[in-house]
Structures are given as structure tokens and as C-alpha cells.
Jmol script that loads the backbone (N, CA, C; Angstrom):
load data "model"
ATOM      1  N   PHE A   1       0.818  -1.175  -0.015  1.00  0.00           N
ATOM      2  CA  PHE A   1       0.049  -0.046  -0.070  1.00  0.00           C
ATOM      3  C   PHE A   1       0.961   1.253  -0.016  1.00  0.00           C
ATOM      4  N   ILE A   2       1.031   1.780  -1.089  1.00  0.00           N
ATOM      5  CA  ILE A   2       2.095   2.856  -1.260  1.00  0.00           C
ATOM      6  C   ILE A   2       1.436   4.146  -2.098  1.00  0.00           C
ATOM      7  N   GLU A   3       2.150   5.194  -1.986  1.00  0.00           N
ATOM      8  CA  GLU A   3       1.739   6.346  -2.787  1.00  0.00           C
ATOM      9  C   GLU A   3       2.157   6.071  -4.176  1.00  0.00           C
ATOM     10  N   PRO A   4       1.440   6.698  -5.212  1.00  0.00           N
ATOM     11  CA  PRO A   4       1.772   6.433  -6.569  1.00  0.00           C
ATOM     12  C   PRO A   4       2.849   7.307  -7.056  1.00  0.00           C
ATOM     13  N   ASP A   5       4.022   7.127  -6.399  1.00  0.00           N
ATOM     14  CA  ASP A   5       5.259   7.937  -6.918  1.00  0.00           C
ATOM     15  C   ASP A   5       6.354   6.960  -7.195  1.00  0.00           C
ATOM     16  N   GLU A   6       7.138   7.439  -8.121  1.00  0.00           N
ATOM     17  CA  GLU A   6       8.245   6.675  -8.726  1.00  0.00           C
ATOM     18  C   GLU A   6       9.249   5.885  -7.718  1.00  0.00           C
ATOM     19  N   ALA A   7       9.650   6.798  -6.757  1.00  0.00           N
ATOM     20  CA  ALA A   7      10.552   6.160  -5.628  1.00  0.00           C
ATOM     21  C   ALA A   7       9.975   5.096  -4.988  1.00  0.00           C
ATOM     22  N   ALA A   8       8.742   5.197  -4.461  1.00  0.00           N
ATOM     23  CA  ALA A   8       8.045   4.212  -3.673  1.00  0.00           C
ATOM     24  C   ALA A   8       7.904   2.900  -4.582  1.00  0.00           C
ATOM     25  N   ILE A   9       7.447   3.187  -5.815  1.00  0.00           N
ATOM     26  CA  ILE A   9       7.237   2.059  -6.785  1.00  0.00           C
ATOM     27  C   ILE A   9       8.620   1.251  -7.040  1.00  0.00           C
ATOM     28  N   ALA A  10       9.628   2.061  -7.280  1.00  0.00           N
ATOM     29  CA  ALA A  10      10.959   1.465  -7.551  1.00  0.00           C
ATOM     30  C   ALA A  10      11.392   0.673  -6.285  1.00  0.00           C
ATOM     31  N   MET A  11      11.260   1.183  -5.101  1.00  0.00           N
ATOM     32  CA  MET A  11      11.649   0.386  -3.874  1.00  0.00           C
ATOM     33  C   MET A  11      10.851  -0.846  -3.751  1.00  0.00           C
ATOM     34  N   ALA A  12       9.619  -0.781  -4.070  1.00  0.00           N
ATOM     35  CA  ALA A  12       8.635  -2.052  -3.983  1.00  0.00           C
ATOM     36  C   ALA A  12       9.325  -3.021  -4.961  1.00  0.00           C
ATOM     37  N   ALA A  13       9.594  -2.585  -6.081  1.00  0.00           N
ATOM     38  CA  ALA A  13      10.252  -3.553  -7.146  1.00  0.00           C
ATOM     39  C   ALA A  13      11.572  -4.077  -6.660  1.00  0.00           C
ATOM     40  N   LYS A  14      12.312  -3.203  -6.114  1.00  0.00           N
ATOM     41  CA  LYS A  14      13.683  -3.558  -5.591  1.00  0.00           C
ATOM     42  C   LYS A  14      13.634  -4.617  -4.565  1.00  0.00           C
ATOM     43  N   LEU A  15      12.605  -4.517  -3.671  1.00  0.00           N
ATOM     44  CA  LEU A  15      12.405  -5.460  -2.464  1.00  0.00           C
ATOM     45  C   LEU A  15      11.781  -6.637  -2.968  1.00  0.00           C
ATOM     46  N   GLY A  16      11.255  -6.799  -4.239  1.00  0.00           N
ATOM     47  CA  GLY A  16      10.844  -8.100  -4.720  1.00  0.00           C
ATOM     48  C   GLY A  16       9.272  -8.254  -4.584  1.00  0.00           C
ATOM     49  N   ALA A  17       8.598  -7.159  -4.199  1.00  0.00           N
ATOM     50  CA  ALA A  17       7.113  -7.256  -3.995  1.00  0.00           C
ATOM     51  C   ALA A  17       6.535  -7.703  -5.416  1.00  0.00           C
ATOM     52  N   PRO A  18       5.674  -8.610  -5.391  1.00  0.00           N
ATOM     53  CA  PRO A  18       5.096  -9.089  -6.593  1.00  0.00           C
ATOM     54  C   PRO A  18       3.811  -8.125  -6.867  1.00  0.00           C
ATOM     55  N   VAL A  19       3.233  -7.369  -5.977  1.00  0.00           N
ATOM     56  CA  VAL A  19       2.163  -6.567  -6.109  1.00  0.00           C
ATOM     57  C   VAL A  19       2.236  -5.219  -5.337  1.00  0.00           C
ATOM     58  N   VAL A  20       1.818  -4.172  -5.803  1.00  0.00           N
ATOM     59  CA  VAL A  20       1.676  -2.889  -5.093  1.00  0.00           C
ATOM     60  C   VAL A  20       0.178  -2.520  -5.169  1.00  0.00           C
ATOM     61  N   GLU A  21      -0.312  -1.911  -4.042  1.00  0.00           N
ATOM     62  CA  GLU A  21      -1.633  -1.309  -4.064  1.00  0.00           C
ATOM     63  C   GLU A  21      -1.336   0.232  -3.864  1.00  0.00           C
ATOM     64  N   LEU A  22      -1.758   0.925  -4.970  1.00  0.00           N
ATOM     65  CA  LEU A  22      -1.544   2.487  -4.959  1.00  0.00           C
ATOM     66  C   LEU A  22      -2.817   3.093  -4.195  1.00  0.00           C
ATOM     67  N   HIS A  23      -2.281   4.014  -3.326  1.00  0.00           N
ATOM     68  CA  HIS A  23      -3.190   4.607  -2.437  1.00  0.00           C
ATOM     69  C   HIS A  23      -4.104   5.719  -3.191  1.00  0.00           C
ATOM     70  N   THR A  24      -5.320   5.448  -3.283  1.00  0.00           N
ATOM     71  CA  THR A  24      -6.201   6.486  -4.053  1.00  0.00           C
ATOM     72  C   THR A  24      -6.952   7.519  -3.171  1.00  0.00           C
ATOM     73  N   GLY A  25      -6.575   7.554  -1.918  1.00  0.00           N
ATOM     74  CA  GLY A  25      -7.252   8.409  -1.034  1.00  0.00           C
ATOM     75  C   GLY A  25      -7.100   9.930  -1.482  1.00  0.00           C
ATOM     76  N   ALA A  26      -6.054  10.454  -1.818  1.00  0.00           N
ATOM     77  CA  ALA A  26      -5.934  11.768  -2.130  1.00  0.00           C
ATOM     78  C   ALA A  26      -6.789  12.197  -3.373  1.00  0.00           C
ATOM     79  N   TRP A  27      -6.801  11.272  -4.179  1.00  0.00           N
ATOM     80  CA  TRP A  27      -7.722  11.489  -5.409  1.00  0.00           C
ATOM     81  C   TRP A  27      -9.200  11.432  -5.050  1.00  0.00           C
ATOM     82  N   CYS A  28      -9.592  10.475  -4.337  1.00  0.00           N
ATOM     83  CA  CYS A  28     -11.023  10.324  -3.918  1.00  0.00           C
ATOM     84  C   CYS A  28     -11.418  11.491  -3.119  1.00  0.00           C
ATOM     85  N   ASP A  29     -10.557  11.979  -2.109  1.00  0.00           N
ATOM     86  CA  ASP A  29     -10.921  13.094  -1.338  1.00  0.00           C
ATOM     87  C   ASP A  29     -11.081  14.397  -2.213  1.00  0.00           C
ATOM     88  N   ALA A  30     -10.201  14.591  -3.178  1.00  0.00           N
ATOM     89  CA  ALA A  30     -10.345  15.739  -4.085  1.00  0.00           C
ATOM     90  C   ALA A  30     -11.635  15.664  -4.890  1.00  0.00           C
ATOM     91  N   VAL A  31     -11.982  14.521  -5.438  1.00  0.00           N
ATOM     92  CA  VAL A  31     -13.152  14.392  -6.081  1.00  0.00           C
ATOM     93  C   VAL A  31     -14.373  14.658  -5.123  1.00  0.00           C
ATOM     94  N   ALA A  32     -14.443  13.960  -3.992  1.00  0.00           N
ATOM     95  CA  ALA A  32     -15.538  14.260  -3.094  1.00  0.00           C
ATOM     96  C   ALA A  32     -15.697  15.783  -2.575  1.00  0.00           C
ATOM     97  N   GLN A  33     -14.614  16.440  -2.642  1.00  0.00           N
ATOM     98  CA  GLN A  33     -14.570  17.777  -2.183  1.00  0.00           C
ATOM     99  C   GLN A  33     -14.816  18.725  -3.278  1.00  0.00           C
ATOM    100  N   GLY A  34     -14.877  18.205  -4.566  1.00  0.00           N
ATOM    101  CA  GLY A  34     -15.199  19.104  -5.720  1.00  0.00           C
ATOM    102  C   GLY A  34     -13.907  19.897  -6.080  1.00  0.00           C
ATOM    103  N   GLU A  35     -12.724  19.486  -5.732  1.00  0.00           N
ATOM    104  CA  GLU A  35     -11.492  20.150  -6.023  1.00  0.00           C
ATOM    105  C   GLU A  35     -11.021  19.615  -7.425  1.00  0.00           C
ATOM    106  N   GLY A  36     -11.675  20.030  -8.510  1.00  0.00           N
ATOM    107  CA  GLY A  36     -11.349  19.546  -9.914  1.00  0.00           C
ATOM    108  C   GLY A  36      -9.909  19.457 -10.332  1.00  0.00           C
ATOM    109  N   MET A  37      -9.219  20.572  -9.989  1.00  0.00           N
ATOM    110  CA  MET A  37      -7.786  20.610 -10.500  1.00  0.00           C
ATOM    111  C   MET A  37      -6.916  19.651  -9.769  1.00  0.00           C
ATOM    112  N   ARG A  38      -7.171  19.599  -8.462  1.00  0.00           N
ATOM    113  CA  ARG A  38      -6.368  18.730  -7.658  1.00  0.00           C
ATOM    114  C   ARG A  38      -6.748  17.223  -7.930  1.00  0.00           C
ATOM    115  N   ALA A  39      -8.161  16.966  -8.297  1.00  0.00           N
ATOM    116  CA  ALA A  39      -8.520  15.618  -8.551  1.00  0.00           C
ATOM    117  C   ALA A  39      -7.882  15.229  -9.863  1.00  0.00           C
ATOM    118  N   GLU A  40      -7.804  16.077 -10.835  1.00  0.00           N
ATOM    119  CA  GLU A  40      -7.165  15.769 -12.095  1.00  0.00           C
ATOM    120  C   GLU A  40      -5.693  15.418 -11.927  1.00  0.00           C
ATOM    121  N   MET A  41      -4.977  16.124 -11.128  1.00  0.00           N
ATOM    122  CA  MET A  41      -3.666  15.868 -10.890  1.00  0.00           C
ATOM    123  C   MET A  41      -3.375  14.579 -10.208  1.00  0.00           C
ATOM    124  N   GLU A  42      -4.180  14.307  -9.201  1.00  0.00           N
ATOM    125  CA  GLU A  42      -4.038  13.030  -8.488  1.00  0.00           C
ATOM    126  C   GLU A  42      -4.337  11.908  -9.345  1.00  0.00           C
ATOM    127  N   HIS A  43      -5.379  12.033 -10.139  1.00  0.00           N
ATOM    128  CA  HIS A  43      -5.771  10.990 -11.030  1.00  0.00           C
ATOM    129  C   HIS A  43      -4.581  10.647 -11.960  1.00  0.00           C
ATOM    130  N   ALA A  44      -3.864  11.688 -12.509  1.00  0.00           N
ATOM    131  CA  ALA A  44      -2.883  11.516 -13.485  1.00  0.00           C
ATOM    132  C   ALA A  44      -1.639  10.833 -12.716  1.00  0.00           C
ATOM    133  N   ARG A  45      -1.423  11.047 -11.449  1.00  0.00           N
ATOM    134  CA  ARG A  45      -0.408  10.403 -10.629  1.00  0.00           C
ATOM    135  C   ARG A  45      -0.804   9.037 -10.442  1.00  0.00           C
ATOM    136  N   LEU A  46      -1.979   8.651 -10.407  1.00  0.00           N
ATOM    137  CA  LEU A  46      -2.302   7.221 -10.154  1.00  0.00           C
ATOM    138  C   LEU A  46      -2.121   6.499 -11.544  1.00  0.00           C
ATOM    139  N   VAL A  47      -2.545   7.025 -12.595  1.00  0.00           N
ATOM    140  CA  VAL A  47      -2.342   6.397 -13.880  1.00  0.00           C
ATOM    141  C   VAL A  47      -0.938   6.178 -14.203  1.00  0.00           C
ATOM    142  N   GLU A  48      -0.100   7.294 -14.059  1.00  0.00           N
ATOM    143  CA  GLU A  48       1.330   7.212 -14.271  1.00  0.00           C
ATOM    144  C   GLU A  48       2.059   6.171 -13.351  1.00  0.00           C
ATOM    145  N   GLY A  49       1.634   6.188 -12.074  1.00  0.00           N
ATOM    146  CA  GLY A  49       2.115   5.281 -11.064  1.00  0.00           C
ATOM    147  C   GLY A  49       1.856   3.876 -11.587  1.00  0.00           C
ATOM    148  N   ALA A  50       0.577   3.606 -11.999  1.00  0.00           N
ATOM    149  CA  ALA A  50       0.281   2.227 -12.441  1.00  0.00           C
ATOM    150  C   ALA A  50       1.139   1.831 -13.727  1.00  0.00           C
ATOM    151  N   GLU A  51       1.463   2.755 -14.581  1.00  0.00           N
ATOM    152  CA  GLU A  51       2.124   2.474 -15.756  1.00  0.00           C
ATOM    153  C   GLU A  51       3.584   2.133 -15.313  1.00  0.00           C
ATOM    154  N   ILE A  52       4.197   2.909 -14.365  1.00  0.00           N
ATOM    155  CA  ILE A  52       5.572   2.659 -13.920  1.00  0.00           C
ATOM    156  C   ILE A  52       5.629   1.288 -13.178  1.00  0.00           C
ATOM    157  N   ALA A  53       4.580   0.966 -12.379  1.00  0.00           N
ATOM    158  CA  ALA A  53       4.581  -0.235 -11.649  1.00  0.00           C
ATOM    159  C   ALA A  53       4.527  -1.436 -12.636  1.00  0.00           C
ATOM    160  N   ALA A  54       3.581  -1.346 -13.646  1.00  0.00           N
ATOM    161  CA  ALA A  54       3.487  -2.441 -14.587  1.00  0.00           C
ATOM    162  C   ALA A  54       4.855  -2.603 -15.305  1.00  0.00           C
ATOM    163  N   ARG A  55       5.426  -1.523 -15.848  1.00  0.00           N
ATOM    164  CA  ARG A  55       6.710  -1.663 -16.419  1.00  0.00           C
ATOM    165  C   ARG A  55       7.780  -2.274 -15.627  1.00  0.00           C
ATOM    166  N   SER A  56       7.673  -2.183 -14.238  1.00  0.00           N
ATOM    167  CA  SER A  56       8.582  -2.616 -13.419  1.00  0.00           C
ATOM    168  C   SER A  56       8.283  -4.160 -13.012  1.00  0.00           C
ATOM    169  N   GLY A  57       7.219  -4.648 -13.673  1.00  0.00           N
ATOM    170  CA  GLY A  57       6.899  -6.060 -13.380  1.00  0.00           C
ATOM    171  C   GLY A  57       5.946  -6.328 -12.224  1.00  0.00           C
ATOM    172  N   LEU A  58       5.398  -5.303 -11.692  1.00  0.00           N
ATOM    173  CA  LEU A  58       4.546  -5.308 -10.595  1.00  0.00           C
ATOM    174  C   LEU A  58       3.111  -5.463 -10.975  1.00  0.00           C
ATOM    175  N   GLU A  59       2.341  -6.400 -10.276  1.00  0.00           N
ATOM    176  CA  GLU A  59       0.890  -6.302 -10.515  1.00  0.00           C
ATOM    177  C   GLU A  59       0.381  -5.094  -9.655  1.00  0.00           C
ATOM    178  N   VAL A  60      -0.574  -4.421 -10.308  1.00  0.00           N
ATOM    179  CA  VAL A  60      -1.104  -3.113  -9.697  1.00  0.00           C
ATOM    180  C   VAL A  60      -2.527  -3.160  -9.150  1.00  0.00           C
ATOM    181  N   HIS A  61      -2.698  -2.862  -7.924  1.00  0.00           N
ATOM    182  CA  HIS A  61      -3.990  -2.798  -7.294  1.00  0.00           C
ATOM    183  C   HIS A  61      -4.265  -1.358  -6.923  1.00  0.00           C
ATOM    184  N   ALA A  62      -5.406  -1.015  -6.488  1.00  0.00           N
ATOM    185  CA  ALA A  62      -5.704   0.487  -6.027  1.00  0.00           C
ATOM    186  C   ALA A  62      -6.781   0.284  -4.970  1.00  0.00           C
ATOM    187  N   GLY A  63      -6.691   1.275  -3.942  1.00  0.00           N
ATOM    188  CA  GLY A  63      -7.670   1.266  -3.028  1.00  0.00           C
ATOM    189  C   GLY A  63      -7.497   2.440  -2.059  1.00  0.00           C
ATOM    190  N   HIS A  64      -8.711   2.805  -1.421  1.00  0.00           N
ATOM    191  CA  HIS A  64      -8.835   3.743  -0.311  1.00  0.00           C
ATOM    192  C   HIS A  64      -9.818   4.877  -0.857  1.00  0.00           C
ATOM    193  N   GLY A  65     -10.973   4.735  -0.432  1.00  0.00           N
ATOM    194  CA  GLY A  65     -11.962   5.786  -0.707  1.00  0.00           C
ATOM    195  C   GLY A  65     -12.679   5.620  -2.046  1.00  0.00           C
ATOM    196  N   LEU A  66     -12.495   4.472  -2.798  1.00  0.00           N
ATOM    197  CA  LEU A  66     -13.144   4.303  -4.102  1.00  0.00           C
ATOM    198  C   LEU A  66     -14.627   4.198  -3.847  1.00  0.00           C
ATOM    199  N   ASP A  67     -15.367   4.637  -4.736  1.00  0.00           N
ATOM    200  CA  ASP A  67     -16.919   4.513  -4.912  1.00  0.00           C
ATOM    201  C   ASP A  67     -17.183   4.144  -6.271  1.00  0.00           C
ATOM    202  N   TYR A  68     -18.482   4.138  -6.593  1.00  0.00           N
ATOM    203  CA  TYR A  68     -18.846   3.685  -7.899  1.00  0.00           C
ATOM    204  C   TYR A  68     -18.215   4.608  -9.045  1.00  0.00           C
ATOM    205  N   ALA A  69     -18.352   5.844  -8.835  1.00  0.00           N
ATOM    206  CA  ALA A  69     -17.809   6.784  -9.892  1.00  0.00           C
ATOM    207  C   ALA A  69     -16.360   6.655 -10.021  1.00  0.00           C
ATOM    208  N   THR A  70     -15.662   6.682  -8.949  1.00  0.00           N
ATOM    209  CA  THR A  70     -14.185   6.698  -8.984  1.00  0.00           C
ATOM    210  C   THR A  70     -13.587   5.339  -9.422  1.00  0.00           C
ATOM    211  N   ALA A  71     -14.157   4.285  -9.067  1.00  0.00           N
ATOM    212  CA  ALA A  71     -13.862   2.958  -9.538  1.00  0.00           C
ATOM    213  C   ALA A  71     -14.152   2.833 -11.133  1.00  0.00           C
ATOM    214  N   ARG A  72     -15.293   3.378 -11.525  1.00  0.00           N
ATOM    215  CA  ARG A  72     -15.566   3.419 -12.976  1.00  0.00           C
ATOM    216  C   ARG A  72     -14.511   4.082 -13.772  1.00  0.00           C
ATOM    217  N   ARG A  73     -14.064   5.302 -13.236  1.00  0.00           N
ATOM    218  CA  ARG A  73     -13.083   6.057 -13.977  1.00  0.00           C
ATOM    219  C   ARG A  73     -11.630   5.453 -13.941  1.00  0.00           C
ATOM    220  N   LEU A  74     -11.242   4.892 -12.765  1.00  0.00           N
ATOM    221  CA  LEU A  74      -9.997   4.214 -12.662  1.00  0.00           C
ATOM    222  C   LEU A  74      -9.839   2.935 -13.486  1.00  0.00           C
ATOM    223  N   ALA A  75     -11.132   2.307 -13.665  1.00  0.00           N
ATOM    224  CA  ALA A  75     -11.109   1.103 -14.394  1.00  0.00           C
ATOM    225  C   ALA A  75     -10.671   1.401 -15.880  1.00  0.00           C
ATOM    226  N   ARG A  76     -10.748   2.624 -16.319  1.00  0.00           N
ATOM    227  CA  ARG A  76     -10.289   2.883 -17.706  1.00  0.00           C
ATOM    228  C   ARG A  76      -8.900   2.742 -17.886  1.00  0.00           C
ATOM    229  N   ALA A  77      -8.115   2.811 -16.797  1.00  0.00           N
ATOM    230  CA  ALA A  77      -6.611   2.713 -16.925  1.00  0.00           C
ATOM    231  C   ALA A  77      -6.230   1.225 -16.987  1.00  0.00           C
ATOM    232  N   PRO A  78      -5.586   0.817 -17.969  1.00  0.00           N
ATOM    233  CA  PRO A  78      -5.455  -0.557 -18.191  1.00  0.00           C
ATOM    234  C   PRO A  78      -4.461  -1.303 -17.315  1.00  0.00           C
ATOM    235  N   HIS A  79      -3.774  -0.750 -16.509  1.00  0.00           N
ATOM    236  CA  HIS A  79      -2.780  -1.476 -15.756  1.00  0.00           C
ATOM    237  C   HIS A  79      -3.317  -1.922 -14.268  1.00  0.00           C
ATOM    238  N   PHE A  80      -4.511  -1.482 -13.862  1.00  0.00           N
ATOM    239  CA  PHE A  80      -5.054  -1.868 -12.628  1.00  0.00           C
ATOM    240  C   PHE A  80      -5.759  -3.201 -12.708  1.00  0.00           C
ATOM    241  N   VAL A  81      -5.350  -4.144 -11.914  1.00  0.00           N
ATOM    242  CA  VAL A  81      -5.772  -5.453 -11.926  1.00  0.00           C
ATOM    243  C   VAL A  81      -6.880  -5.731 -10.775  1.00  0.00           C
ATOM    244  N   GLU A  82      -6.749  -4.976  -9.723  1.00  0.00           N
ATOM    245  CA  GLU A  82      -7.894  -5.103  -8.655  1.00  0.00           C
ATOM    246  C   GLU A  82      -8.037  -3.893  -7.881  1.00  0.00           C
ATOM    247  N   PHE A  83      -9.228  -3.703  -7.458  1.00  0.00           N
ATOM    248  CA  PHE A  83      -9.668  -2.519  -6.634  1.00  0.00           C
ATOM    249  C   PHE A  83     -10.076  -3.052  -5.330  1.00  0.00           C
ATOM    250  N   ASN A  84      -9.527  -2.522  -4.301  1.00  0.00           N
ATOM    251  CA  ASN A  84      -9.946  -2.805  -2.847  1.00  0.00           C
ATOM    252  C   ASN A  84     -11.045  -1.902  -2.466  1.00  0.00           C
ATOM    253  N   ILE A  85     -12.293  -2.361  -2.459  1.00  0.00           N
ATOM    254  CA  ILE A  85     -13.473  -1.586  -2.375  1.00  0.00           C
ATOM    255  C   ILE A  85     -14.494  -2.026  -1.360  1.00  0.00           C
ATOM    256  N   GLY A  86     -13.987  -3.034  -0.476  1.00  0.00           N
ATOM    257  CA  GLY A  86     -14.859  -3.656   0.550  1.00  0.00           C
ATOM    258  C   GLY A  86     -15.548  -2.720   1.488  1.00  0.00           C
ATOM    259  N   HIS A  87     -14.746  -1.763   1.974  1.00  0.00           N
ATOM    260  CA  HIS A  87     -15.283  -0.803   2.960  1.00  0.00           C
ATOM    261  C   HIS A  87     -16.515  -0.128   2.453  1.00  0.00           C
ATOM    262  N   PHE A  88     -16.360   0.430   1.143  1.00  0.00           N
ATOM    263  CA  PHE A  88     -17.440   1.125   0.534  1.00  0.00           C
ATOM    264  C   PHE A  88     -18.613   0.208   0.303  1.00  0.00           C
ATOM    265  N   LEU A  89     -18.320  -1.021  -0.163  1.00  0.00           N
ATOM    266  CA  LEU A  89     -19.457  -1.987  -0.483  1.00  0.00           C
ATOM    267  C   LEU A  89     -20.264  -2.260   0.747  1.00  0.00           C
ATOM    268  N   ILE A  90     -19.626  -2.584   1.778  1.00  0.00           N
ATOM    269  CA  ILE A  90     -20.231  -2.820   3.162  1.00  0.00           C
ATOM    270  C   ILE A  90     -21.221  -1.663   3.519  1.00  0.00           C
ATOM    271  N   GLY A  91     -20.727  -0.423   3.409  1.00  0.00           N
ATOM    272  CA  GLY A  91     -21.400   0.803   3.735  1.00  0.00           C
ATOM    273  C   GLY A  91     -22.677   0.919   2.821  1.00  0.00           C
ATOM    274  N   GLU A  92     -22.514   0.586   1.479  1.00  0.00           N
ATOM    275  CA  GLU A  92     -23.636   0.688   0.605  1.00  0.00           C
ATOM    276  C   GLU A  92     -24.639  -0.506   0.922  1.00  0.00           C
ATOM    277  N   ALA A  93     -24.139  -1.571   1.301  1.00  0.00           N
ATOM    278  CA  ALA A  93     -24.871  -2.719   1.660  1.00  0.00           C
ATOM    279  C   ALA A  93     -26.005  -2.530   2.732  1.00  0.00           C
ATOM    280  N   VAL A  94     -25.696  -1.632   3.614  1.00  0.00           N
ATOM    281  CA  VAL A  94     -26.603  -1.243   4.644  1.00  0.00           C
ATOM    282  C   VAL A  94     -27.908  -0.615   4.111  1.00  0.00           C
ATOM    283  N   PHE A  95     -27.696   0.112   3.000  1.00  0.00           N
ATOM    284  CA  PHE A  95     -28.804   0.754   2.355  1.00  0.00           C
ATOM    285  C   PHE A  95     -29.460  -0.065   1.163  1.00  0.00           C
ATOM    286  N   ILE A  96     -28.656  -0.823   0.431  1.00  0.00           N
ATOM    287  CA  ILE A  96     -29.289  -1.427  -0.772  1.00  0.00           C
ATOM    288  C   ILE A  96     -29.069  -2.925  -0.799  1.00  0.00           C
ATOM    289  N   GLY A  97     -28.434  -3.494   0.213  1.00  0.00           N
ATOM    290  CA  GLY A  97     -28.044  -4.921   0.272  1.00  0.00           C
ATOM    291  C   GLY A  97     -26.852  -5.171  -0.362  1.00  0.00           C
ATOM    292  N   LEU A  98     -26.106  -6.206   0.115  1.00  0.00           N
ATOM    293  CA  LEU A  98     -24.805  -6.670  -0.386  1.00  0.00           C
ATOM    294  C   LEU A  98     -24.770  -7.002  -1.842  1.00  0.00           C
ATOM    295  N   GLU A  99     -25.719  -7.943  -2.228  1.00  0.00           N
ATOM    296  CA  GLU A  99     -25.732  -8.255  -3.587  1.00  0.00           C
ATOM    297  C   GLU A  99     -25.958  -7.215  -4.619  1.00  0.00           C
ATOM    298  N   ALA A 100     -26.807  -6.328  -4.196  1.00  0.00           N
ATOM    299  CA  ALA A 100     -27.092  -5.069  -5.153  1.00  0.00           C
ATOM    300  C   ALA A 100     -25.790  -4.226  -5.086  1.00  0.00           C
ATOM    301  N   ALA A 101     -25.131  -4.026  -4.083  1.00  0.00           N
ATOM    302  CA  ALA A 101     -24.021  -3.141  -3.985  1.00  0.00           C
ATOM    303  C   ALA A 101     -22.912  -3.729  -4.914  1.00  0.00           C
ATOM    304  N   ILE A 102     -22.653  -5.159  -4.851  1.00  0.00           N
ATOM    305  CA  ILE A 102     -21.663  -5.680  -5.520  1.00  0.00           C
ATOM    306  C   ILE A 102     -22.045  -5.747  -7.046  1.00  0.00           C
ATOM    307  N   ARG A 103     -23.205  -6.043  -7.315  1.00  0.00           N
ATOM    308  CA  ARG A 103     -23.587  -5.904  -8.846  1.00  0.00           C
ATOM    309  C   ARG A 103     -23.396  -4.481  -9.423  1.00  0.00           C
ATOM    310  N   ARG A 104     -23.796  -3.448  -8.523  1.00  0.00           N
ATOM    311  CA  ARG A 104     -23.612  -2.072  -9.062  1.00  0.00           C
ATOM    312  C   ARG A 104     -22.156  -1.774  -9.205  1.00  0.00           C
ATOM    313  N   MET A 105     -21.331  -2.127  -8.357  1.00  0.00           N
ATOM    314  CA  MET A 105     -19.839  -1.962  -8.467  1.00  0.00           C
ATOM    315  C   MET A 105     -19.276  -2.646  -9.572  1.00  0.00           C
ATOM    316  N   ARG A 106     -19.593  -3.915  -9.856  1.00  0.00           N
ATOM    317  CA  ARG A 106     -19.202  -4.719 -11.079  1.00  0.00           C
ATOM    318  C   ARG A 106     -19.614  -4.052 -12.195  1.00  0.00           C
ATOM    319  N   ALA A 107     -20.764  -3.550 -12.304  1.00  0.00           N
ATOM    320  CA  ALA A 107     -21.213  -2.802 -13.514  1.00  0.00           C
ATOM    321  C   ALA A 107     -20.475  -1.560 -13.696  1.00  0.00           C
ATOM    322  N   ALA A 108     -20.199  -0.821 -12.726  1.00  0.00           N
ATOM    323  CA  ALA A 108     -19.386   0.446 -12.808  1.00  0.00           C
ATOM    324  C   ALA A 108     -17.943   0.122 -13.336  1.00  0.00           C
ATOM    325  N   MET A 109     -17.374  -0.879 -12.853  1.00  0.00           N
ATOM    326  CA  MET A 109     -15.985  -1.236 -13.261  1.00  0.00           C
ATOM    327  C   MET A 109     -15.968  -1.699 -14.784  1.00  0.00           C
ATOM    328  N   ASP A 110     -16.959  -2.525 -15.064  1.00  0.00           N
ATOM    329  CA  ASP A 110     -17.141  -3.065 -16.442  1.00  0.00           C
ATOM    330  C   ASP A 110     -17.307  -1.802 -17.363  1.00  0.00           C
ATOM    331  N   GLU A 111     -18.207  -0.958 -16.965  1.00  0.00           N
ATOM    332  CA  GLU A 111     -18.329   0.309 -17.907  1.00  0.00           C
ATOM    333  C   GLU A 111     -17.049   1.038 -18.033  1.00  0.00           C
ATOM    334  N   GLY A 112     -16.196   1.205 -17.003  1.00  0.00           N
ATOM    335  CA  GLY A 112     -14.956   1.865 -17.099  1.00  0.00           C
ATOM    336  C   GLY A 112     -13.940   1.069 -18.052  1.00  0.00           C
ATOM    337  N   ARG A 113     -14.029  -0.234 -17.982  1.00  0.00           N
ATOM    338  CA  ARG A 113     -13.066  -1.008 -18.848  1.00  0.00           C
ATOM    339  C   ARG A 113     -13.471  -0.699 -20.264  1.00  0.00           C
ATOM    340  N   VAL A 114     -14.674  -0.664 -20.556  1.00  0.00           N
ATOM    341  CA  VAL A 114     -15.163  -0.517 -21.955  1.00  0.00           C
ATOM    342  C   VAL A 114     -14.848   0.819 -22.509  1.00  0.00           C
ATOM    343  N   SER A 115     -14.886   1.858 -21.548  1.00  0.00           N
ATOM    344  CA  SER A 115     -14.606   3.307 -22.072  1.00  0.00           C
ATOM    345  C   SER A 115     -13.311   3.476 -22.795  1.00  0.00           C
TER     346      SER A 115
END
end "model"
wireframe off; spacefill off
backbone 0.3
color backbone group
């Protein structure tokens, strides 16, 4: 679980980690707070970090603060293999049920992959 910066990714690769999870919290916070410029900058960091990690031979995961909209958008980036979205799903399940929350998230990620 690391920041999407080149130094952290290089260290993970050097240490022999097979997988990194890029921290999406700064991006998700900026999106939620309506800070468009900061959100775009953080999104670019995530996409670039995923590309660097993939080129380094690492499997790339992402997580922290993802919701339907942010997972949909991040799914457009080809290097992300897995999203850690359990906390959000359980919160949604309180209101719409776990099966419905999972189906909605799966649909959001599939829509992102197609875009």
C-alpha cells in the first residue's frame, strides 16, 4: 500500500514485491470535495504510477475511498488489476443490500473498462 510515486514503486520492485496497491485516497478526497484541478492531478499520478509499476513487473492494485464513480473512472486505466473496495461495499450494503452493491460496483468497473 504505497503512494503512486516513482521512488516508492521502484523500492517495492527492488524489494521483490509481486504486487503494489496504490493509495487512491488523495484523489478520492479531491473528487468528493469538488476540487477539480487537484482531482485531475491526483488521477494523473495514479495512472502514471500504475504504468511505472506495470513496467517494473509489478501487479497493480488500487484502494482507499473508491466509490462507484471513482472505480468506474479508474477502471479505464489498463494497468489496474484489482480494486480494494470492501469498505465502500459494506457501507452501501446497509442501504441497498450486499448483492445489489456488488452488482452495481461490478457494472461500474465493467463500464470503465469499456470506455
